[in-house]
C-alpha positions in Angstrom: 0.1 0.1 0.0 2.8 2.4 0.9 4.5 1.8 -2.4 1.3 2.5 -4.3 1.0 5.8 -2.6 4.5 6.7 -3.4 4.1 5.8 -7.0 0.8 7.8 -7.3 2.6 10.8 -5.8 5.6 10.3 -8.1 3.3 10.2 -11.1 1.6 13.5 -10.2 4.9 15.2 -9.8 6.0 13.8 -13.2 2.9 15.0 -14.8 3.1 18.5 -13.3 6.8 18.7 -14.3 6.0 17.7 -17.9 3.1 20.3 -18.0 5.5 22.9 -16.7 8.2 22.0 -19.1 5.8 22.1 -22.1 4.4 25.5 -21.0 7.9 26.9 -20.5 9.0 25.8 -24.0 5.8 27.3 -25.5 6.5 30.7 -23.9 10.3 30.5 -24.9 9.2 29.7 -28.6 6.7 32.7 -28.6 9.4 35.1 -27.3 11.9 33.8 -30.0 9.2 34.4 -32.6 8.6 38.0 -31.5 12.5 38.8 -31.4 12.9 37.2 -34.8 10.1 39.4 -36.2 11.7 42.4 -34.8 15.1 41.5 -36.3 13.6 41.0 -39.7 11.9 44.4 -39.5 15.1 46.1 -38.7 17.0 44.4 -41.6 14.2 45.0 -44.2 13.4 48.6 -43.3 15.8 51.4 -43.2 13.1 54.1 -42.8 11.9 52.9 -39.5 13.7 54.0 -36.4 15.3 51.0 -34.5 14.2 52.5 -31.3 10.7 52.5 -32.3 11.0 48.7 -33.3 12.5 47.8 -29.9 9.8 49.7 -28.0 7.2 47.9 -29.9 9.0 44.6 -29.2 9.1 45.5 -25.3 5.4 46.2 -25.4 4.6 43.0 -27.2 6.6 40.9 -24.7 4.8 42.6 -21.8 1.5 41.6 -23.5 2.7 38.0 -23.7 3.5 38.1 -19.9 5.8 35.3 -19.9 6.4 35.3 -16.1 2.8 35.4 -15.2 2.2 32.4 -17.7 4.8 30.3 -16.0 4.0 31.1 -12.4 0.8 29.1 -12.1 2.4 25.8 -13.7 5.5 26.3 -11.6 3.4 26.8 -8.4 1.4 23.7 -9.1 4.7 21.7 -9.6 6.2 23.0 -6.4 3.0 21.9 -4.5 3.2 18.4 -5.9 6.8 18.2 -5.2 6.4 19.3 -1.6 3.7 16.6 -1.1 5.8 14.0 -2.7 8.6 14.9 -0.1 6.2 14.4 2.8 5.0 11.1 1.5 8.6 9.8 1.3 9.3 11.1 4.8 6.2 9.3 6.1 6.9 6.0 4.3 10.8 5.9 4.9 12.6 6.7 8.0 15.4 9.2 6.9 17.5 8.3 9.9 18.7 4.8 9.5 21.5 5.3 12.1 18.8 4.2 14.7 19.4 0.7 13.6 23.1 0.9 14.0 25.0 -1.2 16.5 28.5 -1.1 17.7 29.9 -4.3 16.5 33.5 -5.2 15.9 34.4 -6.1 12.2 37.3 -7.8 10.9 38.8 -4.7 9.2 41.1 -6.6 7.0 38.3 -8.7 5.6 36.0 -5.7 5.0 38.9 -3.9 3.2 39.4 -7.0 0.9 35.7 -7.1 0.1 35.7 -3.4 -0.8 38.8 -3.7 -3.0 37.5 -6.8 -4.6 34.3 -4.9 -5.6 36.3 -2.2 -7.3 38.3 -4.7 -9.1 35.1 -6.6 -10.2 33.8 -3.4 -11.7 36.9 -2.9 -13.8 37.8 0.2 -11.5 41.4 -0.8 -11.1 42.7 2.6 -10.4 40.2 3.2 -7.6 40.9 -0.3 -6.1 44.6 0.4 -6.2 44.1 3.8 -4.5 41.9 2.1 -1.8 44.6 -0.6 -1.3 47.2 2.1 -0.9 45.1 4.0 1.6 44.3 1.0 3.7 47.6 -0.5 3.4 46.1 -3.8 2.5 48.7 -4.8 -0.2 49.2 -8.4 0.9 46.6 -10.0 -1.2 45.8 -7.1 -3.5 48.1 -8.0 -6.4 46.6 -11.7 -6.8 43.1 -10.3 -6.5 43.7 -7.6 -9.0 45.3 -10.0 -11.5 42.4 -12.3 -11.4 39.8 -9.7 -12.2 42.0 -8.1 -14.8 42.0 -11.4 -16.7 38.2 -11.6 -16.4 37.6 -8.0 -17.3 39.7 -8.2 -20.4 37.7 -11.3 -21.5 34.4 -9.6 -20.8 35.4 -6.3 -22.5 36.6 -8.2 -25.6 33.2 -9.9 -25.7 31.3 -6.6 -25.7 33.4 -5.8 -28.9 32.2 -9.0 -30.4 35.7 -10.5 -30.0 35.5 -14.1 -28.6 39.3 -15.0 -29.0 40.2 -14.4 -25.3 37.2 -16.1 -24.1 37.7 -19.2 -26.3 41.4 -19.4 -25.2 40.3 -19.3 -21.5 37.5 -22.0 -22.0 40.0 -24.2 -23.8 42.7 -24.0 -21.1 40.0 -24.8 -18.5 37.9 -27.3 -20.5 38.3 -30.1 -18.0 37.3 -28.2 -15.1 34.3 -26.8 -17.0 33.2 -30.3 -17.8 33.4 -31.3 -14.1 31.2 -28.4 -13.4 28.8 -29.7 -16.1 29.1 -26.5 -18.0 28.7 -26.2 -21.8 30.3 -22.9 -21.9 32.7 -24.0 -24.7 29.9 -25.1 -27.0 28.1 -21.8 -26.3 31.2 -19.8 -27.2 31.8 -21.7 -30.4 28.1 -21.3 -31.5 28.4 -17.5 -31.0 31.4 -17.4 -33.1 29.9 -19.7 -35.7 26.8 -17.4 -36.0 29.0 -14.4 -36.1 30.8 -15.7 -39.1 27.5 -16.4 -40.8 26.2 -12.9 -40.0 29.1 -11.5 -41.8 28.0 -13.6 -44.8 30.8 -16.2 -45.2 29.1 -19.6 -45.5 32.2 -21.4 -46.5 34.2 -20.0 -43.5 31.4 -20.9 -41.2 31.2 -24.5 -42.5 35.1 -24.8 -42.1 34.8 -23.3 -38.4 31.9 -25.9 -37.7 34.1 -28.8 -38.8 37.1 -27.9 -36.8 35.4 -26.5 -33.7 31.9 -27.8 -33.4 32.5 -31.3 -34.5 34.0 -32.4 -31.1 30.8 -31.6 -29.5 28.5 -33.3 -31.9 28.1 -36.6 -30.0 26.6 -35.1 -26.9 24.8 -32.1 -28.6 23.2 -33.5 -31.8 20.1 -31.4 -31.9 22.1 -28.1 -31.1 24.6 -28.8 -33.8 21.9 -29.7 -36.4 20.1 -26.5 -35.7 23.3 -24.5 -36.2 24.0 -26.4 -39.4 20.6 -25.5 -40.6 21.4 -21.7 -40.2 23.9 -22.2 -43.1 20.9 -21.9 -45.4 20.1 -18.5 -44.0 23.4 -17.0 -44.4 23.2 -13.1 -45.0 19.6 -13.2 -43.9 19.8 -14.7 -40.3 16.8 -12.5 -39.2 14.6 -14.9 -41.1 16.1 -18.0 -39.7 13.7 -20.5 -38.1 15.7 -20.7 -34.9 15.8 -17.1 -33.7 16.9 -18.3 -30.2 20.3 -19.2 -31.9 20.8 -15.9 -33.5 19.5 -13.5 -30.8 22.0 -10.8 -29.7 20.8 -11.5 -26.1 23.0 -14.6 -26.4 26.1 -12.5 -26.0 24.8 -11.2 -22.6 23.8 -14.7 -21.5 27.1 -16.3 -22.4 29.0 -13.4 -20.9 27.2 -14.0 -17.6 27.8 -17.7 -17.8 31.5 -17.1 -18.4 31.7 -14.6 -15.4 30.0 -17.3 -13.2 32.3 -20.0 -14.3 35.4 -17.8 -14.1 34.6 -16.7 -10.5 33.8 -20.4 -9.6 37.2 -21.8 -10.9 39.3 -19.0 -9.1 37.3 -19.5 -5.8 35.3 -16.2 -5.9 31.6 -15.6 -5.6 29.6 -14.7 -8.8 28.0 -11.8 -7.2 30.0 -9.1 -5.4 29.9 -9.7 -1.6 29.7 -6.0 -1.0 26.7 -5.7 -3.4 25.0 -8.7 -1.6 25.6 -7.3 1.8 24.1 -3.9 0.9 21.0 -5.4 -0.7 20.5 -7.7 2.1 20.8 -4.8 4.7 18.3 -2.8 2.6 15.8 -5.5 3.1 16.6 -5.9 6.8 16.2 -2.2 7.6 12.5 -1.8 7.8 11.8 -4.3 10.6 14.9 -3.1 12.5 13.9 0.5 12.3 10.4 -0.3 13.5 11.8 -2.3 16.3 14.0 0.7 17.2 11.0 3.0 17.3 9.5 0.7 20.0 12.9 0.5 21.7 13.6 4.2 21.6 13.9 4.5 25.4 16.1 1.3 25.6 19.2 2.1 23.4 21.7 0.4 25.9 19.6 -2.8 25.9 19.7 -2.8 22.0 23.5 -2.4 21.9 23.9 -5.2 24.4 21.8 -7.8 22.5 23.8 -10.8 21.1 21.2 -11.6 18.4 18.5 -9.8 16.5 15.4 -9.8 18.6 13.0 -9.8 15.6 12.7 -12.1 12.6 14.3 -10.6 9.5 13.0 -12.3 6.3 15.3 -12.1 3.2 14.5 -13.2 -0.3 15.6 -16.6 -1.6 18.6 -15.0 -3.4 20.1 -14.2 0.2 19.8 -17.7 1.4 22.8 -19.7 0.7 22.5 -22.6 2.9 20.1 -24.3 5.1 19.4 -22.7 8.4 18.1 -24.4 11.6 17.0 -22.2 14.7 16.7 -24.2 17.9 13.2 -23.6 19.2 14.4 -23.7 22.7 17.6 -21.5 22.8 16.4 -19.5 19.7 20.1 -19.7 18.3 21.1 -20.8 14.8 22.7 -24.1 14.5 26.5 -24.3 13.9 29.2 -27.0 13.4 29.8 -27.1 17.0 26.0 -27.0 17.9 24.3 -29.0 15.2 20.6 -29.9 15.0 19.7 -33.2 16.6 16.6 -35.2 16.1 15.1 -36.8 19.2 13.5 -40.2 19.4 10.0 -38.6 19.2 10.9 -36.9 15.9 11.3 -33.2 17.2 14.5 -31.3 16.7 16.6 -29.2 19.0 20.3 -28.1 19.0 22.9 -30.2 20.6 23.5 -27.6 23.5 19.8 -27.5 24.3 19.7 -31.2 24.7 22.8 -31.3 26.7 21.5 -28.6 29.1 18.1 -30.3 29.5 19.7 -33.7 30.1 22.2 -32.3 32.7 25.2 -33.2 30.5 23.4 -36.4 29.2 23.2 -37.7 32.7 19.3 -38.2 32.7 16.3 -38.3 30.5 14.0 -35.2 30.0 10.8 -34.2 28.6 10.5 -33.1 25.1 9.4 -29.4 25.1 6.8 -30.2 22.4 5.3 -33.6 23.3 5.1 -35.7 26.6 7.9 -38.2 25.4 10.7 -39.0 27.7 14.0 -38.5 25.8 17.2 -40.3 26.2 20.1 -37.9 24.9 22.2 -40.9 23.9 19.6 -41.7 21.3 19.5 -38.4 19.7 20.9 -38.3 16.1 22.5 -35.4 14.3 20.7 -34.1 11.2 22.3 -33.0 8.0 20.5 -30.5 5.8 
């Protein structure tokens, strides 16, 4: 509901802004016309006094009254803009510092994440400057080298040059096969189509025999469709397989190459900094609402060891299974894994240990009347 109100308010501002811009342009065009008429009169008539013409122009501009014409539309725009600002302030808390907690971070790790983000974006000069400022030069050279190689390949693909990508894929073909990736075939398919697009059917056929043939045994249908494209050389837009000749394939393959490249060098596909910020944006609203309630208990908020309210994140931010013990309210860890009791309910190991007095006696399941023997509990693996 809040987003709908914001969208409606924005649409009103956009409409008023467009109206104001149109009216302003109309007035400017009218003024230009009057000035041009006056200039033509001055040029064409030597008998008329220039002073008289300028006086007449001044009177005409006063009749047009440009300022009074613009005042009403500008006033309406200002009113809509002020209302939009109020809607934003009502819907969003401008002071996100309320949700801040004094938590100790591993500065070295944070700096590495930030530098890595710059290198991922191809901002190598910015990354180098950041590394110099933070004096985090120990791993910077290796990190920069990795992303320089990737950036070189992706930039070449943007220019429709597949040679660096094909060389990298060939050098890592075994690892790509282990990952179940058909990146090599996709790259060769792009190159094949690009040769056809340039109109060289014989060269495309020669390329298919040398580069596509090794993939034929496991990709018969794909190869057959590519071979059918030979008939449509110079007119690929009429090809019956538009998915094979779509320009979007370059974007898709570039994303796949980036994913596989990062995977092989032990890096995540998404920038950790981008993921962290995006997840933080989703987590802010419930935290800010909680802090509104906890306004008078700031010290208690700072001393909490875990979040006091559930924070739901979208699936793209869920990287592994999570189990929260219903007794201790803590997430499971390697040292405190989830344990299934004989009754079928699940608690964390530390909760079971505590309730059984260090496994010295049986205890009642907190969810059913069963008597539980701690020695019979079994660890769960998600």
